[in-house]
N, C-alpha and C positions, 0 to 999 in steps of 0.2 A: 403279375405285376412284380418289379422291386419296389426296395422296403423307400426309399425315395421318391420315387411317384406315390405310393399309398399315403406317404406323411404331406407333401403336398393334399391330396385329396381330400385327408382328414383334418385339413387346416381350413380350408378352401369349403368344406361341407357345414363345418361348425364355428360361424364366423362369426357369432358374439361372443364365441369363448377365446377363441384366437384376436378376436379385436381386445376385447379384457385381459389377458396375458401380455400381449405388443403394450397395451398402453399404458400396463406398471411398468415394464423396461423401458421404453419412451420417457417416461417421464422422472423415470427414477437419473437417466441418462442426461438427459437435457439439464434435470436441476442441478448435478453434480460437473456438467460444463458450463454452468453457467458461477455455481459458483467457485470454481479454479480458476476462473478467468475474473472475478472479482475480488479474489485476496491475491492476486497474480495486480492488479491493477491499484488495489489496495496498497499493498507493500510498495509497486513502484513511484505512487505519488507522493506517500506521506514520505519513502528514503529520498525522493528527492524535494520536495518543498519542506524534510526537515532541514537536508543538508546544507540551502540556499537561503531558508530565515533563521536557524535556531544555534546549528550545533558545529552545522560542517561537518565534515569527514572527521577533522581534527578541529581542537578546538584548543585554545590557549590562553591562559589566562593568571593570574594570580593567583598563589597555590592558595591565599586566604578569602577569594573573592567568593565562592561558590556557598561557603557554611555562613556567608552573613551579606547577601545580596540583598536577605530582604531587608538592612538598614541600611540600601545606597551606599558602599562603602567605594566611594570614588577612591580614594587616596588607595584602594588595593589593585593599584593598575599596572599595566606593562610600560613600563617606561624603555624609552629609546628607541620607540618600537618601531623609525622608518630605520635605523639600523638592523633589526631584524628578520623585518619586511626584504631590502635588498641582498642579504645571507639566503634566507630561507626561495628568492624570485630565482635567482641564479643557481640554486642545487636542485631547487623543481621546478624545472622551464614546463612542463607539464601541468602542475595545481595552481588551483586559482585561486587567489588570497584576499581577506576581508577583512582589514580591521573596522574596527569600532568601537563607538561608546554610547555606552545604554546608558536612557537619562530618567528616569520614572520624573515628572513635571507634572505641572497643570497648565491647562489651554487657556487664556486669557479672551473673553470675547463678551463685548455689551454687557460689563456686569459679573459675568458668568465663568463659572471655574468648573472647566472640565478636567480630572487625572486623565496621562496620558501617557504611553509610553514614547518618549524621544529618539529617535537611532542618528546615530552620526554616522555617516559611511562615504567611501569613494565614487559616487554617480558615475563618471567614466566609467569606471569596473565594476561598479553594480547592475550595469545594463546587463554584461552576460553574466554575471554573479546572479544577481536576483530573478535574470531574463526577464524584466523591468519594461521589455520592449512591446511583451503579451499580455500585458496587464495594465497598462497604463489607458483609461477608456476618456479620457479630455485631458487636454493640456499638453503639457512633456517637463522630459527629467530635471531638473535643477541644475542649473549650471556652477561649474565648481568657481569655489568662497565667493557665493552669490550668498543671499539672507532668502532663499526660494526653499518652499519645502513640499513634497506630496503625502498626502491623508490618504486614509481611506474613502469610500462611497457613506459607513454607515456614521463614521465622523462627520463626515462633511451633508451627510441628513439630516443630522439633529443637532446640529449649531446650523445649517443653516448658509453652508459657506458654499464657494464657488469660485473657479481659476479666478487671477488677481485679486482676490480679497487681502486682507489680513489680517493675520492670527499675530499672539505674543504668548511666546512659552517661559513661563515660570520656572524655574528651579532652586537646586544649591548647588552651588560650587564644590570643589576638592573638600575647602576646609570651611565648608560647615557654614558659608555667608549665602545667604538670598542674591539672587540674579535673574534677569528678565533678558529677554532678545524678542523682537517682533520678525516677519516671514512673510513674506508674500505667495500667496496658495500659485504656485509653477501649474501641479496637474490635480487629478483623484486615478490613485490605482486601488485594482479589486486586489487584493490581496488572493493567490490562491487557500491560505487559513481564513477562515472564517474570524475567527478568536481575534484578528488584526484589523480589519476593518473600523470596530469603531474607537480601539486604541492608542494607534500609532501614528505618528507621524515622523518620514523623515526629511530628514536635513544634512548639507553639507558637512563632510568631518569637520572641516575647519574652524565652520562655524557653531558645532559641538563641544571645539575644544575650550574655542571662544565664552561659551556660555557659561561651561562650569569649571575654568583658571585650570586645566590638567596640565597644560604644556606638549611636550612633547611625546606625548603616551598616550595609551587608547584603554578600554576596560576587556577589550578580548580581540583576538584574532583569528579567524575561523581558514583552513583550508579544503575544497574539494580539489579530486581528484577522481582521474580516468574508472581508476577500479577502489569499486569501492571497497571491495573483498579484502584490501591491503591497507586501510582502514588503519587497523590494530597497530601493524608491523611499519606502520609510517610516526606513529606518535611515538613508539619507542623509539625509533630512529632518533627522531627531534628531541624525546629528552634525555640521550646518549648525547646527540651531538652539542646541547643547549648546561649541560652539566659537566660534559670536557672541553667547551670553549676553544681557544687554538692557543695552548697553553704555550704551544711548545712551534710555538711560530712556521710549524709547517702547513697551513694551510688546513690543518681537520681538523673538523670542529666549527665552531662556531665563532667567527672575531668579534662577536657580540657578548657582551658580559654583565650589561648592569642587572643587577638582580635576577641573573640562571639559576642560582639555586633558589628563589623561591617563586619559580613557576611551574602552575599546571598544565600539564600537556598530556588529553583525555581523549582518545577513537568515541564516536559520536554513540555507539553501543554502550560505551559507559558512563554515557547523557543521558542517553536519550533509551532508558530497555525496552519502550517499547517497538524499537527495530528488532532488538530480540524475538521477540512475541512474535511478532512480525514474521519471522523466518518458521517460528515452531509452528507458525499455524497452518502453514499447509502440510504437516503432516496432521496434526489435526482437522484438519477437515480431508485428510486423505482415511482417518480413524469414522469421520461424519459417513464417508459415502458409501466405507463398506456396511459401518449400521444399514444406513441409508437402501442399498442393493439386500439385505438379508431381509430387512421389509417389506422391499419388492419382491423378493425372490417367495416370502410367501404366499403372495398371493396367487405367485404360478403354483406354488406345492399345491394349494388348497383347488384352485382350477384341471391341474392337472390327475387329485385324488379323485374329483366329482367327475373327472371323464373315464375314470374308470369303472364305478360304479354305475355310471350312466350308456358304456360301453361293455359291461360284462359279457353280455351273451356273444356282444363282436367278438372278443378276444377268444372267447369257446370255441365261438365257428372257425376263427382264423388256426387256434390251435388244433382244432381234429381238422382241420385241411393240410396238417404239418409243420405247420412254424414254429420256433425253438423259443424255450422263454426267451434268450441272448437278444433270438428276434427280434420278442416282442417288447422285448428291454427296447434296442435298440430302434424301432419305432416312435416308442416312444418320447425318446432323446432325442431323434432325429426333426418331429413335430416342434417340439420346446427349442431346441434352436435355431429351427428356419422363424420359427414365432420369435425368437429371442433375436435373432440379426434383424428383421425386419423393425424391431422396435426401436432396436440399439438405434440403427441407422438414421431413421425416422426422430429420438429424441439426438441424436447427434446435429442434423440437417433446422431441428426446430430451434438449438441452442447457438448453436455459431449462426441460427436469422435472429437469433435475439442480440448475441455477445456483439457482432459486428457494428451494426450501426452504432449501437454503447459506448463502442473506444474513440466518437467521433463526439458524441450527444454528451456522455458523460451522466452520473445519475449525481443532481445537484441536491443536495444537504447544506446547506450554506445557512438556509433560515432555519433550522431544526440546529446546527455550532452555533452558532452566530453570540449566541446568549453563554456560548462553554470557554475557556480558556487553555479548553484540549487541545494538540497540536495536530490536529488531522485535517486534512483536505474539508473543501467544502462541497468542491466534485469531485467524483471517481470515475475514472473510464476504466472499463474492464482492460484485461487486456488476454486475446486469444490465443491459446497455444496451441497448432496443431498438433504435436507431440501427446501433450498432455492430453487431449481431447480425443484425439485415438487410444491411447491407452487406458482411458476412461469410457470408452466406444468395446474395446477388445472386451475391457473387465466384466463389461454387463453380460455382455455374450457371453462368456463364460460362467457364472454366478447364474444368470438364469437357464442355463442351461444345465448346469449339472442339480438344480433345483429340482428335475426330471426324475433321476437318478431313484430316488424315493418311490413314489408312485410308479415308476416303470416295473420295478423288482416287485411293487406287490402287484403288481396286474400280470407277470411274468409266475407269479405265483400260483394263480388258479387254475386250478387243473380242468381241462374242459368241458370235462362231464358234469363238475360245477357249475360250471361259468353257462355251460347250456340249460340250466334244470333255472338260473335265475330268473327270479319273477319280478324284479326292484321297476 
């Protein structure tokens, strides 16, 4: 009987031990497949949401605005933004641009004031930039130049608002004077960032400019590009263009010149450090996976060492029949290898069966995140990666198989005569 056949026979004969060892590998494989899918989903969802709602891939602001943002410094603005937009749109046709006016305001309704963040946007462009079509649950997008607004379901619930109701926004103008403007709720939008659903009101950019008396200016311009990895290079390029202007009249640089030296142009990793952290998280999870598999391997080592003592007389018998030490090592190694293959493939199957439905259903953390200001999506959609999953499976097989080498060498070192006398 060859070694492979003996290994399969031993696995079948000791089913309880084989199931225990295989289960350890399966659980480790399934857990790591799920964790990598979850971190992949978190990275994708967070990156997409932040680029659409918070920072873009590149953000253009007045250089002093961010440091004074808590003071609502509307006078620190991007002026003559239309000229800048036209230049950027012509130079980067593949980019999506979103000029915005951020207004800390109070929403007045029935003698009640509620602190909100009003956001003036260009709605025709924001349908694709913010992907609003996927998130509007009631009503429709406000019309350009109208006095209409979108609100989140949390704000609608707190104030008893619905489509067609009227709200009044109270805010300060650029000159610190008070101003108010009424809007009709045209729709309810469930933002992917749960923190926005109770605080944000979307209004047309023109109306926002009228509310704060900013003229031809915005507080920021966001850019999204197809290849997010080019964000840093793009921010530097725009910075150089803005600094250079078109002083030579040769079409090089930006025709936009107003306040060009006073603009802050940052890539999204400089704006939100969590973007960088998520990139490192995959490496961190790889380390966790290694530790997890090491812990799982201790189960294999322990069970295999128990097998050595349980099968000492058997080892002595096959040794007396002429099986060499290296063949005994090979026998135990093959047993562990076959168990590892079955366990890893079982874990891969279970992990895939869990992740695939969640790619569409998602994991809903909206309630947990609703009371926070952290820019994390309320629903995480794990992203299954076949290549990563196969690498995890291969890794689990290798680790689980190598875990059997130590007890295998212990088995091979037992002299046949001593093994046959063993009474345990």
